[in-house]
C-alpha positions, 0 to 999 in steps of 0.5 A: 285120820288125825284123831290119834295124834290129836289125842296124843297131843292132849294127853302130852299137854295134860302130863306136862301140866301134872308135871309142873304141878307136881314140881310146885307141890313137892317143893312145899313138902317136908317129910321127916321122921324122929329118931331117938333112944327110948325116954329121950323125949321123942313122944313129947316132941312129936306132940308139941310139933303137932301142936305147933302145926295146929294138928291138935288143939291142946298138948296132953289132951289125949292121955293114957290111964293114970298120968302117963302122957302119950301122943295120938300115934300110940293107939294099939292096946299094948302101946297104951298099956305099956306106954311105948310106941311099937307101930309107925304112924303118919301125921300131916300138918301145915305151917307157913305154907309148908306141908309137913309129913311126920312119920313117927317111929317105934322108939324101942330097939326091938322094933328097929326093922320097922323104923328102918323101913320108915326111914326109906320113906323120909327125906330128913330126920330129927335126932333127939338127944337127952341133954344129960345122956347124949348119944345112947345105943339106940340113937347110934343104931338109928343114926347108922341107918340114916348114914347108909341112906345119906339122910340129912339130920337135924339134931335137937338136944332135949331136956335142957331145963334139967341138970345135964352135961355141958353143951360143948361136951355134947357137941364134941360127942356128936362130932367124934362118935358120929363123925359129923360136922356140927353147927349150932343153930342156937345156944342155951342161956343157962341150964337146968333150973337156971335155963333162961332161954336160947340165943338164936345164932342163925337169925339173931334173937333172944328166945326166952323160956316163958309160961307158954313156950318161946318169947322171941325178941329180935336183936342185932347181935351179941352186943345189942343192949336188949341182952343187957336188959333181959339177961343177968350179967353173969349169964350174959358174960357166959353166953357171949364167951360161949357163942364166940367160941362155938362160932369160931370153933365150929363151921357155919351151916353148909346146905350141901354138906347137910344134904349129903348127911355130913353136917348137922345143925343143932338146936336146944330146948325142952319138949316138955315145956314147949321150948325150942320146938318152934325154932326147930320146926322153923329150921326144918322148914328152912333146911330140910329138903323137899322130895328129891330124885329116887333110885329105881332099878331102871332109872332115877325118878324125879318128883316133877314127872307127869306120871305117878310112882310110889312104894309101899313101906308099911302095911297096917292091919286092923287099925279099925278092928270092927272092919278088919281093914288092911291099909298099905302106906304108900310114899308118893315119889312122882306125879299126882295121885287122884281118888279113883285112879287104877295103878299098876302093881309092878311085882304082879302086873295087876291093876290096883284101884285107889278108890279112897286114898287116905290121909292120916292123923295117927288113928284118924283118917280122911279121904284124900282127893289128891296127893303129891310127891312127899305125901304118904297116903293109905290104900285099903286093900285085902292082902294085895299090897305088900311091903316093898311093892312099887305102884305106877301108872304103867311103867315097869320099875321097882324102887329099891331099899325096903329091906327084911333083916334076918331075925335074931329069934326064931319061935314056933307058936303054941296054941292053947286050943288046937281048934283055933289053928285056922284062925292062927294061920290067918293071923300070922299071914296077915301080920307077916304082910304087915312086917310085924313078924317074919313067917317061914314055912319049913320044907319038911312040912313041920309047923311054921316058924316065926322070926323077930328081931327083938323079944318084945315083938313076941309080946306085941305079936301075942297081944295083937293075935289075942285082941284082934283075932281072939286067939290066945297063943304063946311061943316056944323056942326052936333049936335054931338060932340063925337064919340066912337067905341063900341064892346061886346061879348054880342050880346043881349046888342049890339042889345038892344043898337042899337035898342035904339040909331039907330039915333045916330049910324053909320058904319065907312069906314071899317064897324065897328060900332060907336056911336055918342054923343051930350056930354061927359055926354051922353057918360058916361050915355051910359056906365053906362046903357050898362056895357056889351059894351066897348067904344073906342077912338082909333081903330086899323086896326085889333082890338080895343084899350083899352076902355076909362079910 
């Protein structure tokens, strides 16, 4: 008679132990992404961060054809051929008893949707600026995504070993353009050819540019005689004046403001010369938050809970083309993941076995015996898991905020060989699962329509279909130039709209209804004629975002 209560007590104690461990382990995690305009130096900075964390042994050891350098995150053939990053990779490394999960994102603006989804899985971001160019268009777009999610941002002003803009002008631009409070964590000593190093404002020290990165010399402050011995008099006078101005003119670092996304600490350096990268990584370890509570549809989930929960923010197929594998990237939000667990997929209620969860270093992988909140693991599956899915140990909850955007370009696939139609269908469905492309099936039975945010995505799509599925394909324009998801509680209005516009309607990959429009005027006209319907430019996995306007 007493066996059941005793069993429940043991289970409760086990859950309490997992909760304690989850709280301790999550406190060691720093999960972050790097955002930047193309050519700001993100790829080089990624490589040097991995070098500092011991994840690679030699910077530049992995090279593309010619002298083009790339990180190991750029593994697709089209990435190697063009020298661009178009997929999100996960890289994990350890430093000073902290575990860093770096989610590398595409730099090209055409892949902003993939970057947006990745930013749902991080707790902080590093914003990389070119010291000669400052804030550029793509930087601004990605910053706005971070602002929407209140993601704390650390700023790294790169390429200080080249001639560039005045550092104070750059700080003013960040402050005015992004409406962010800035607080310099360091200050450059010289610039361009005259770059000697940086002065560490937070922990007073000279960080001098050497042959192998930083030479760190602790000092007592700006009046320390060591500065007179190591810095030429004109540069030292300028340094003392400028640091005096910035410490008076800009606020001190405020952790609460940083965590709320309203203040950014600013570091200076040169990723190419491995200078300032160590200080940036130390700053991330000190300032960036460990995993925090995450909102779900029923409640907030905190990391230190005894039961596991997490969400899928990316699906990648054919990382190993020989095995036609498909891996879902799961961000763990609470509890402990153990090899061999069976988790509940909230969307379907089905059980998902996790027999061999994977840790990643770009294309390389290893089986994870366990993983904790803040970690990102790969789960091999055969199309079961989709972007936005929540996995739990049984609780019916859904994490919010993994979106799809209305594509800006709508195309139909054109096959050179009609006999390959079946293979093309499979390729498009699998790549739609990944989020590489959006797939729409018209209600009138005409061929499927693919949608992308940027035109470069079509090149990537054609390349992957040819390389991974052996199907040469091209794409031709449709007569539509806009798409919106639509919904209403008024079933009669939906039926009337569907009846009148059937030739311009389709279902998306998840079975949600969409409407195609030939112009913005046509869309506005439909909104006027059917006020009971709401039209949406963004759709989440488990609901629609606010309507246009």
